[in-house]
KEKE-3310 file (N, C-alpha, C; in steps of 0.2 Angstrom, whole numbers, plus 5000, padded with zeros to 4 digits):
npx = (5617:5620:5609:5611:5623:5619:5610:5618:5626:5616:5612:5623:5630:5636:5650:5649:5658:5671:5671:5683:5687:5698:5707:5697:5687:5673:5662:5651:5637:5631:5617:5613:5617:5610:5597:5598:5598:5585:5578:5582:5577:5563:5562:5566:5557:5545:5548:5548:5535:5527:5528:5522:5509:5491:5477:5465:5458:5466:5479:5478:5488:5491:5478:5478:5489:5484:5473:5479:5487:5477:5469:5477:5480:5467:5465:5474:5470:5458:5462:5468:5458:5446:5451:5465:5469:5478:5491:5492:5500:5512:5512:5509:5521:5531:5525:5528:5542:5546:5539:5546:5559:5558:5556:5567:5577:5575:5583:5595:5601:5603:5589:5586:5578:5581:5591:5593:5595:5590:5576:5573:5576:5566:5555:5557:5557:5543:5537:5541:5534:5521:5520:5523:5512:5502:5506:5504:5491:5485:5491:5505:5501:5489:5494:5502:5493:5486:5492:5487:5475:5464:5462:5472:5480:5486:5496:5510:5511:5506:5516:5526:5522:5528:5540:5538:5530:5538:5547:5539:5535:5547:5552:5542:5542:5556:5557:5547:5552:5564:5560:5554:5565:5571:5561:5562:5575:5573:5564:5571:5580:5572:5564:5573:5572:5560:5550:5556:5559:5545:5540:5549:5546:5533:5536:5545:5537:5522:5522:5531:5525:5514:5520:5524:5512:5506:5515:5513:5499:5498:5506:5497:5486:5491:5494:5481:5476:5484:5481:5467:5450:5442:5451:5456:5444:5442:5454:5451:5439:5444:5452:5443:5435:5445:5447:5434:5434:5444:5438:5427:5433:5439:5428:5423:5433)
npy = (5616:5618:5612:5598:5595:5597:5587:5576:5576:5574:5561:5554:5542:5545:5540:5537:5532:5520:5503:5493:5476:5466:5462:5466:5478:5488:5499:5511:5518:5535:5536:5525:5528:5540:5534:5526:5536:5542:5531:5530:5543:5540:5530:5536:5547:5539:5533:5544:5550:5540:5539:5539:5536:5537:5527:5532:5548:5555:5566:5581:5580:5566:5562:5568:5561:5548:5549:5552:5541:5531:5535:5534:5520:5515:5519:5512:5499:5500:5500:5488:5479:5468:5455:5456:5464:5463:5467:5480:5488:5486:5493:5506:5509:5508:5519:5530:5529:5532:5544:5552:5551:5557:5570:5574:5582:5595:5597:5598:5586:5573:5565:5548:5541:5545:5538:5524:5511:5511:5514:5503:5492:5494:5491:5478:5472:5474:5467:5454:5452:5453:5441:5432:5434:5429:5415:5412:5413:5405:5394:5384:5376:5382:5395:5393:5388:5400:5407:5402:5408:5420:5411:5397:5401:5413:5411:5414:5428:5431:5426:5434:5446:5445:5450:5462:5470:5474:5482:5492:5498:5503:5511:5521:5527:5531:5539:5549:5556:5560:5567:5578:5585:5589:5597:5608:5613:5618:5628:5636:5641:5649:5657:5663:5669:5672:5661:5648:5645:5643:5633:5623:5619:5614:5603:5596:5593:5591:5583:5574:5566:5562:5553:5543:5539:5534:5523:5514:5512:5505:5494:5489:5486:5475:5466:5463:5458:5446:5439:5436:5434:5422:5412:5419:5419:5405:5403:5410:5404:5392:5395:5399:5388:5380:5387:5385:5372:5370:5377:5368:5357:5361:5364:5351:5345)
npz = (5348:5362:5368:5364:5370:5384:5384:5382:5393:5403:5400:5403:5414:5429:5439:5456:5466:5468:5473:5480:5479:5484:5469:5462:5455:5458:5451:5457:5453:5451:5451:5458:5471:5474:5473:5485:5494:5492:5497:5510:5514:5514:5523:5535:5536:5537:5550:5558:5556:5560:5574:5591:5588:5591:5597:5602:5602:5592:5585:5574:5565:5564:5559:5547:5541:5541:5533:5521:5518:5519:5508:5497:5498:5496:5483:5476:5478:5471:5458:5457:5460:5469:5469:5470:5479:5489:5485:5486:5495:5490:5478:5483:5489:5479:5471:5480:5480:5467:5465:5474:5469:5457:5460:5466:5460:5463:5474:5469:5465:5453:5446:5449:5440:5428:5424:5413:5418:5431:5429:5421:5430:5440:5432:5428:5441:5444:5434:5437:5449:5444:5436:5446:5454:5446:5445:5458:5460:5450:5450:5443:5432:5428:5426:5415:5406:5404:5394:5382:5381:5373:5363:5356:5346:5348:5357:5355:5355:5367:5375:5371:5377:5390:5389:5383:5391:5403:5395:5390:5402:5407:5396:5396:5408:5409:5397:5398:5409:5404:5393:5399:5404:5392:5386:5396:5394:5381:5383:5391:5382:5374:5382:5394:5407:5415:5413:5415:5430:5435:5427:5429:5442:5439:5431:5439:5451:5448:5435:5438:5449:5442:5432:5441:5446:5434:5431:5442:5440:5428:5432:5442:5434:5426:5436:5440:5429:5428:5439:5438:5438:5441:5446:5457:5465:5467:5475:5486:5490:5494:5504:5513:5515:5522:5533:5539:5540:5550:5560:5563:5567:5579:5586:5588:5595)
capx = (5623:5620:5605:5615:5628:5616:5606:5623:5627:5610:5611:5629:5629:5642:5652:5650:5664:5673:5672:5688:5687:5704:5709:5691:5685:5666:5660:5645:5634:5628:5610:5612:5618:5604:5592:5599:5596:5578:5575:5584:5572:5557:5563:5567:5550:5541:5549:5546:5528:5523:5529:5517:5502:5486:5471:5460:5460:5472:5480:5477:5494:5489:5472:5480:5493:5480:5468:5483:5489:5471:5466:5482:5479:5461:5466:5478:5465:5453:5465:5469:5451:5445:5455:5472:5470:5484:5497:5491:5505:5518:5511:5510:5528:5534:5523:5531:5549:5546:5537:5551:5565:5557:5556:5573:5581:5575:5588:5602:5603:5600:5584:5589:5574:5584:5596:5589:5596:5585:5569:5573:5576:5559:5550:5558:5554:5536:5534:5542:5529:5515:5520:5523:5505:5498:5507:5501:5483:5482:5496:5509:5497:5484:5498:5504:5487:5483:5495:5483:5469:5457:5463:5479:5484:5489:5501:5517:5510:5505:5523:5530:5520:5532:5546:5535:5527:5543:5550:5534:5535:5554:5553:5537:5545:5562:5556:5544:5556:5569:5557:5553:5571:5572:5557:5564:5580:5571:5561:5577:5584:5568:5563:5578:5572:5554:5546:5559:5558:5539:5539:5553:5542:5528:5539:5548:5532:5516:5523:5535:5520:5510:5523:5524:5505:5505:5519:5509:5493:5499:5508:5491:5482:5495:5493:5474:5475:5487:5478:5461:5444:5440:5456:5456:5439:5444:5458:5448:5434:5448:5454:5437:5434:5450:5445:5428:5436:5448:5433:5423:5438:5440:5422:5422:5437)
capy = (5613:5618:5607:5592:5594:5596:5580:5571:5576:5571:5554:5551:5539:5546:5535:5541:5530:5513:5498:5488:5470:5463:5464:5467:5485:5488:5506:5512:5524:5541:5535:5520:5532:5544:5529:5524:5542:5542:5525:5533:5548:5537:5526:5541:5550:5533:5532:5551:5551:5535:5539:5541:5536:5535:5524:5536:5555:5556:5573:5583:5577:5559:5561:5570:5556:5542:5551:5552:5534:5527:5536:5531:5513:5513:5520:5506:5493:5501:5498:5480:5475:5464:5449:5457:5470:5462:5470:5487:5491:5486:5499:5512:5509:5510:5525:5535:5529:5535:5551:5556:5550:5561:5577:5575:5586:5602:5598:5598:5580:5570:5560:5542:5538:5547:5532:5519:5505:5512:5513:5496:5488:5495:5488:5471:5470:5474:5461:5448:5452:5451:5434:5428:5434:5424:5408:5411:5413:5400:5388:5384:5373:5387:5400:5391:5388:5407:5409:5400:5412:5416:5405:5395:5403:5419:5410:5417:5435:5431:5425:5440:5451:5445:5455:5469:5474:5478:5487:5497:5502:5506:5517:5526:5531:5535:5543:5555:5560:5563:5572:5584:5589:5592:5603:5613:5616:5622:5634:5640:5645:5654:5662:5662:5673:5671:5655:5642:5642:5640:5627:5618:5616:5610:5596:5592:5590:5588:5578:5568:5562:5559:5547:5538:5536:5530:5517:5509:5511:5500:5488:5486:5482:5469:5461:5462:5453:5440:5435:5434:5433:5415:5409:5422:5417:5399:5403:5413:5399:5386:5397:5400:5381:5377:5390:5382:5365:5370:5378:5362:5352:5364:5363:5344:5344)
capz = (5351:5369:5370:5363:5376:5390:5384:5383:5400:5407:5399:5406:5420:5432:5444:5462:5469:5466:5478:5478:5483:5481:5463:5458:5456:5456:5451:5460:5449:5455:5451:5463:5477:5475:5475:5492:5497:5492:5501:5517:5516:5515:5529:5540:5536:5540:5557:5561:5555:5564:5581:5595:5585:5596:5594:5604:5602:5588:5583:5567:5560:5563:5555:5540:5538:5540:5527:5515:5517:5517:5502:5492:5497:5493:5476:5473:5478:5466:5452:5457:5460:5475:5469:5470:5483:5494:5482:5486:5499:5486:5473:5486:5491:5472:5469:5484:5478:5460:5465:5477:5465:5451:5462:5470:5456:5466:5479:5466:5463:5446:5447:5447:5435:5422:5422:5410:5422:5437:5426:5419:5436:5443:5427:5429:5447:5444:5430:5441:5454:5440:5434:5452:5457:5442:5447:5465:5460:5446:5450:5437:5426:5426:5423:5408:5402:5402:5388:5376:5381:5373:5358:5356:5340:5350:5362:5354:5357:5375:5378:5370:5382:5396:5388:5380:5397:5406:5391:5390:5408:5407:5392:5397:5414:5407:5391:5400:5413:5400:5389:5403:5404:5385:5385:5400:5390:5375:5385:5394:5376:5371:5387:5399:5413:5419:5413:5418:5437:5437:5423:5432:5447:5436:5428:5445:5455:5445:5430:5442:5452:5437:5430:5446:5446:5428:5432:5447:5437:5423:5435:5445:5429:5424:5441:5440:5423:5429:5444:5435:5443:5443:5450:5464:5469:5469:5480:5492:5493:5497:5511:5518:5517:5526:5540:5541:5542:5556:5566:5564:5571:5585:5589:5589:5601)
cpx = (5623:5615:5608:5620:5625:5612:5612:5625:5622:5610:5617:5628:5636:5643:5653:5656:5665:5674:5678:5688:5693:5706:5703:5688:5678:5664:5653:5642:5631:5620:5608:5613:5612:5598:5592:5597:5589:5575:5576:5579:5566:5557:5562:5560:5545:5542:5547:5538:5524:5524:5523:5510:5497:5480:5465:5463:5466:5473:5478:5482:5493:5483:5474:5484:5488:5475:5472:5484:5483:5469:5471:5481:5473:5461:5469:5474:5460:5456:5466:5463:5451:5449:5462:5474:5476:5490:5497:5497:5511:5518:5512:5517:5532:5532:5527:5539:5550:5545:5543:5558:5564:5558:5563:5578:5580:5580:5595:5604:5599:5595:5586:5585:5576:5589:5591:5589:5591:5578:5568:5572:5569:5554:5551:5556:5547:5533:5536:5537:5522:5515:5520:5516:5501:5499:5504:5494:5481:5486:5500:5505:5492:5488:5500:5498:5484:5486:5492:5477:5469:5457:5470:5483:5488:5494:5507:5516:5509:5512:5527:5528:5525:5538:5543:5533:5532:5546:5546:5535:5541:5554:5548:5540:5551:5561:5552:5548:5562:5566:5555:5559:5572:5568:5559:5570:5578:5568:5566:5580:5579:5566:5567:5577:5566:5551:5550:5558:5551:5537:5543:5549:5536:5531:5542:5542:5526:5518:5527:5530:5516:5513:5524:5517:5504:5509:5515:5502:5493:5501:5502:5487:5485:5494:5486:5473:5478:5484:5471:5456:5442:5445:5457:5450:5439:5448:5455:5443:5438:5450:5449:5435:5439:5449:5439:5429:5439:5443:5429:5427:5439:5434:5421:5427:5435)
cpy = (5612:5612:5600:5590:5593:5589:5575:5570:5573:5564:5551:5549:5540:5541:5539:5539:5522:5509:5493:5482:5466:5466:5466:5474:5486:5496:5506:5519:5529:5539:5530:5524:5536:5540:5527:5530:5543:5537:5527:5538:5545:5533:5531:5545:5545:5533:5538:5551:5546:5534:5542:5541:5534:5532:5529:5544:5557:5563:5574:5580:5570:5558:5563:5564:5550:5543:5550:5545:5530:5528:5534:5523:5511:5514:5514:5500:5494:5499:5491:5476:5471:5458:5450:5462:5469:5465:5477:5491:5491:5492:5505:5514:5512:5517:5531:5535:5533:5542:5555:5556:5556:5569:5579:5580:5593:5603:5597:5592:5577:5565:5553:5539:5540:5542:5526:5512:5505:5510:5506:5491:5488:5491:5480:5468:5469:5468:5455:5447:5450:5444:5430:5428:5429:5417:5407:5410:5407:5394:5388:5381:5379:5393:5399:5391:5395:5410:5407:5404:5418:5411:5403:5398:5409:5418:5413:5425:5436:5430:5431:5446:5451:5450:5462:5473:5478:5483:5493:5502:5506:5512:5522:5530:5535:5540:5550:5559:5564:5569:5579:5589:5592:5598:5609:5616:5620:5628:5639:5644:5650:5659:5661:5665:5671:5664:5649:5640:5640:5634:5621:5615:5612:5603:5592:5589:5587:5582:5572:5563:5559:5553:5542:5535:5531:5523:5512:5508:5505:5493:5485:5483:5476:5464:5459:5457:5446:5436:5432:5433:5426:5412:5412:5420:5410:5398:5405:5408:5394:5388:5397:5393:5378:5380:5387:5375:5365:5372:5372:5357:5354:5363:5356:5342:5347)
cpz = (5359:5371:5369:5368:5382:5390:5385:5390:5405:5406:5402:5413:5424:5437:5451:5466:5467:5472:5476:5483:5480:5475:5459:5460:5453:5456:5453:5456:5453:5456:5457:5470:5479:5476:5482:5496:5498:5497:5508:5519:5518:5521:5535:5541:5539:5548:5561:5561:5559:5571:5585:5592:5591:5593:5596:5604:5598:5586:5576:5563:5559:5559:5548:5537:5537:5534:5521:5513:5515:5510:5496:5492:5494:5485:5472:5473:5473:5459:5452:5457:5467:5475:5470:5475:5488:5491:5483:5490:5494:5481:5477:5488:5484:5470:5473:5482:5472:5461:5468:5473:5459:5453:5465:5466:5459:5471:5476:5464:5456:5448:5445:5441:5428:5419:5420:5415:5428:5434:5424:5425:5439:5438:5428:5435:5447:5440:5433:5446:5450:5439:5441:5455:5452:5444:5454:5465:5456:5446:5444:5431:5424:5423:5416:5403:5399:5396:5382:5376:5377:5368:5358:5351:5342:5355:5361:5356:5364:5378:5377:5375:5388:5395:5386:5386:5401:5402:5390:5396:5409:5403:5393:5403:5412:5402:5394:5405:5409:5396:5393:5403:5397:5384:5389:5397:5384:5377:5388:5388:5373:5376:5393:5406:5417:5419:5416:5425:5438:5433:5426:5438:5445:5435:5434:5449:5452:5440:5433:5445:5447:5434:5435:5447:5440:5428:5436:5444:5432:5427:5439:5440:5427:5429:5441:5435:5425:5434:5442:5440:5445:5448:5457:5468:5471:5475:5487:5495:5496:5504:5516:5520:5522:5533:5543:5544:5549:5562:5568:5569:5578:5589:5592:5595:5607)
residu = (MET:ASP:LEU:ALA:ASN:ALA:LEU:LYS:GLU:GLU:LEU:ASN:VAL:ASP:THR:ALA:PHE:ILE:VAL:HIS:LEU:GLY:SER:LEU:SER:ILE:PRO:VAL:ALA:GLU:SER:THR:VAL:ILE:SER:TRP:VAL:VAL:ILE:ALA:ILE:LEU:VAL:VAL:LEU:THR:LEU:ILE:LEU:THR:ARG:ASN:LEU:LYS:VAL:GLU:ASN:PRO:GLY:LYS:ALA:GLN:LEU:CYS:LEU:GLU:THR:ALA:VAL:THR:GLY:LEU:GLU:ASN:LYS:MET:ARG:GLU:ILE:LEU:GLY:PRO:ASN:ALA:GLU:GLU:TYR:ALA:GLU:TYR:LEU:VAL:THR:VAL:CYS:LEU:PHE:ILE:GLY:LEU:ALA:ASN:ILE:ILE:GLY:ILE:PHE:GLY:MET:LYS:PRO:PRO:THR:LYS:ASP:LEU:ASN:VAL:SER:GLY:GLY:LEU:ALA:ILE:MET:SER:ILE:VAL:LEU:VAL:GLU:ALA:ALA:GLY:ILE:ARG:ALA:LYS:LYS:VAL:SER:GLY:TRP:LEU:LYS:SER:PHE:THR:GLN:PRO:ILE:ALA:ILE:ILE:THR:PRO:ILE:ASN:ILE:LEU:GLU:ILE:GLY:ILE:ARG:PRO:LEU:SER:LEU:CYS:MET:ARG:LEU:PHE:GLY:ASN:VAL:LEU:GLY:SER:PHE:ILE:ILE:MET:GLU:LEU:ILE:LYS:GLN:VAL:VAL:PRO:ILE:LEU:ALA:PRO:PRO:PHE:LEU:SER:LEU:TYR:PHE:ASP:PHE:PHE:ASP:GLY:PHE:ILE:GLN:ALA:TYR:VAL:PHE:VAL:PHE:LEU:THR:GLY:LEU:TYR:ILE:LYS:ASP:ALA:VAL:GLY:GLU:ASP:SER:ALA:LYS:LYS:ARG:LYS:ALA:GLY:LYS:THR:ALA:ARG:ILE:ALA:GLY:ALA:SER:ALA:ASP:THR:ALA:LYS:ALA)
# end
């Protein structure tokens, strides 16, 4: 019964405050406010950590920061492949947001990713980018034609994937974060003294960052698949040709 009550409380989306616009009342969820807090923390950390950067003779703190950022970006580029590496910064940003949102529970706040609306919003945002990347790389005609690949008979399945992919991303993130909470509540009932603090740190930190990585990993694979190798090569070849043409015109002038 205690577990059921705790789960009900965890799934309940509390209202932080209500915005009144004339006769219209707009409730603002607690998860929305905490998401703003997470964004504010990331912005403040960015401003602090990027102050006084040096090109020559950088300090140890700057070297550590550059190593961490470069390593994370390289990992995202590895997932995306050479034809879609321009989206690496987006994946890094989403990874940092979800990672911090998942561990913010240690500060006494409910992780916003436990709200299905937040997880769903992140999933929809990522899939919109996936399809936009496909259209940008293949143009509208090529993007529409890709739904008939590899054979036309599976076109309905390919169309269904537009809805299945965000649902998969959303439920994977939401389900794993909520599952960690359920496991912790069960452990607290069996071993209420020693185990919970250590396991709570595990689920808050390790599992939280793992879920963030899984989310961006799948998003990166979707983007890589949407861009496609041939279309990306053609786009890069066209860009190279335009640069070469501009250089030739400049030389003639």
